[in-house]
GUBARO-436622 format. One record per residue (C-alpha): residue in one letter; residue number from 1; z, y, x. Coordinates in Angstrom, 2 decimals, padded with zeros to 5 digits. Layout:
% GUBARO-436622
 type seq      pz      py      px
    A NUM       Z       Y       X
...
END
This chain:
% GUBARO-436622
 type seq      pz      py      px
    M   1 -013.63  027.53  006.20
    Y   2 -014.38  023.84  005.62
    R   3 -014.53  023.21  009.36
    I   4 -011.12  024.83  009.85
    L   5 -009.61  022.61  007.14
    E   6 -011.29  019.57  008.65
    I   7 -009.86  020.28  012.10
    A   8 -006.41  021.02  010.66
    Y   9 -006.45  017.72  008.74
    Q  10 -007.41  015.85  011.87
    K  11 -004.81  017.52  014.07
    F  12 -001.90  017.48  011.66
    F  13 -002.37  014.26  009.73
    I  14 -004.64  011.88  011.57
    K  15 -003.35  012.57  015.07
    R  16  000.25  012.33  013.91
    V  17 -000.43  008.97  012.23
    F  18 -002.28  007.65  015.28
    K  19  000.65  008.64  017.52
    R  20  003.15  007.00  015.19
    Y  21  001.30  003.68  015.00
    R  22 -000.19  003.70  018.51
    N  23 -001.35  000.27  019.69
    S  24 -000.11 -001.41  016.50
    L  25 -003.48 -002.96  015.63
    P  26 -004.54 -006.42  016.90
    T  27 -006.21 -006.69  020.29
    K  28 -007.14 -010.39  020.14
    T  29 -008.18 -012.88  017.53
    N  30 -007.54 -016.55  016.96
    L  31 -010.50 -016.81  014.60
    S  32 -013.75 -018.20  015.99
    N  33 -015.89 -016.59  013.29
    P  34 -013.97 -013.83  011.46
    K  35 -015.27 -012.84  008.04
    M  36 -016.79 -009.40  007.57
    D  37 -015.75 -007.57  004.41
    Y  38 -016.49 -004.23  002.77
    H  39 -013.83 -001.49  002.69
    I  40 -014.81  000.39 -000.42
    L  41 -012.76  003.54  000.26
    A  42 -014.23  003.90  003.75
    D  43 -017.75  002.81  002.75
    A  44 -017.55  000.61  005.80
    V  45 -017.33 -002.95  007.00
    V  46 -014.21 -004.43  008.50
    W  47 -013.56 -007.85  010.00
    E  48 -010.62 -009.84  008.67
    D  49 -008.94 -010.06  012.08
    E  50 -008.84 -006.28  012.69
    G  51 -005.51 -005.77  010.91
    I  52 -006.67 -002.92  008.68
    G  53 -005.54 -004.62  005.47
    E  54 -002.11 -005.37  006.93
    C  55 -001.35 -002.04  008.60
    H  56  000.69  000.83  007.16
    P  57 -001.18  002.63  004.33
    D  58 -001.14  005.93  006.25
    L  59 -002.85  004.27  009.20
    E  60 -005.39  002.58  006.95
    N  61 -006.15  005.92  005.31
    A  62 -006.63  007.66  008.66
    F  63 -008.77  004.78  009.92
    R  64 -011.30  005.17  007.11
    Y  65 -013.19  007.70  009.20
    V  66 -013.18  005.36  012.19
    L  67 -014.45  002.43  010.14
    N  68 -017.16  004.52  008.51
    Y  69 -018.37  005.94  011.81
    R  70 -018.40  002.50  013.42
    T  71 -020.36  001.08  010.48
    N  72 -022.90  003.85  010.87
    L  73 -023.15  003.11  014.60
    I  74 -023.83 -000.55  013.85
    S  75 -026.45  000.26  011.23
    K  76 -027.84  003.42  012.90
    E  77 -027.25  005.44  009.74
    F  78 -026.34  008.98  010.64
    F  79 -026.01  011.83  008.25
    K  80 -026.03  015.58  008.72
    N  81 -022.25  015.96  009.05
    E  82 -021.72  012.66  010.85
    Q  83 -020.98  014.36  014.16
    N  84 -017.93  016.11  012.77
    L  85 -014.71  014.55  011.55
    S  86 -015.77  010.89  011.68
    R  87 -017.02  011.02  015.27
    R  88 -014.00  012.97  016.51
    T  89 -011.63  010.63  014.69
    F  90 -013.44  007.62  016.18
    E  91 -012.94  009.04  019.68
    L  92 -009.32  009.91  018.94
    A  93 -008.67  006.37  017.69
    K  94 -010.13  004.97  020.92
    K  95 -007.50  006.99  022.77
    Y  96 -004.56  005.69  020.71
    F  97 -005.87  002.15  020.12
    P  98 -007.99  001.45  023.23
    D  99 -007.68 -002.33  023.05
    W 100 -008.10 -002.70  019.28
    I 101 -010.38 -005.62  018.52
    G 102 -012.55 -003.36  016.34
    F 103 -013.66 -001.46  019.46
    H 104 -014.86 -004.57  021.28
    R 105 -018.43 -004.40  022.56
    D 106 -019.79 -006.83  019.99
    R 107 -018.50 -004.78  017.03
    C 108 -019.73 -001.26  017.75
    P 109 -023.33 -001.13  018.99
    Y 110 -026.43 -001.10  016.81
    S 111 -027.40 -004.54  015.57
    P 112 -030.49 -005.11  013.39
    E 113 -028.94 -008.27  011.92
    L 114 -025.65 -006.60  011.07
    S 115 -027.50 -003.54  009.81
    E 116 -029.36 -005.67  007.27
    R 117 -026.15 -007.41  006.28
    I 118 -024.33 -004.09  005.86
    L 119 -027.15 -002.80  003.65
    R 120 -026.85 -005.89  001.43
    I 121 -023.04 -005.56  001.30
    R 122 -023.29 -001.88  000.32
    N 123 -025.89 -002.64 -002.36
    V 124 -023.71 -005.35 -003.90
    A 125 -020.65 -003.07 -003.79
    E 126 -022.59 -000.26 -005.45
    W 127 -023.83 -002.66 -008.14
    K 128 -020.27 -003.88 -008.78
    I 129 -018.96 -000.32 -009.05
    D 130 -021.76  000.67 -011.44
    K 131 -021.09 -002.43 -013.52
    L 132 -017.38 -001.63 -013.66
    M 133 -017.92  002.03 -014.53
    N 134 -020.45  001.27 -017.27
    K 135 -018.53 -001.59 -018.80
    D 136 -017.81 -001.17 -022.51
    I 137 -014.12 -001.28 -023.26
END
C-alpha cells in the first residue's frame, strides 16, 4: 500500500510540479566558489547558486527528494528504501532540469572530502535542533 501511495505522490504531485517549472533552475553560476549550505527539510546539502532557495515553494518541496538523493550519492550513504522515491525523483528531475547546475559532474559523484564535510554539517544541524527542542522556555 505504501508503494502505491509513493508512486501516486510522485506521478500526481512531483511530476506535475516538474512539468510546470521545467528548466526554471539556474544552469550556470557567476560565483567562483559557491557556499554549500544545509537544507534541513531535505536533510541534504545545497549550493547557494543552485536556485533552490529562490524557486517556487512547490518546486523546492518536490526537489527535497532530489537533494537528499544527491547528498547520499556524494557521501555514499544509502539506506534500505533509498532506491525508491528519492532515486526515481532524482532521475525524473534530470529529465525536466537536464542542465541544472546541481547535476553538474562535480556536484553528484562520491567525494571523500565532501562526505566528511556533509557529516560535520549534519552533526552540527542535529546539535542545533536538539538544542532548540530542549531549550527551556
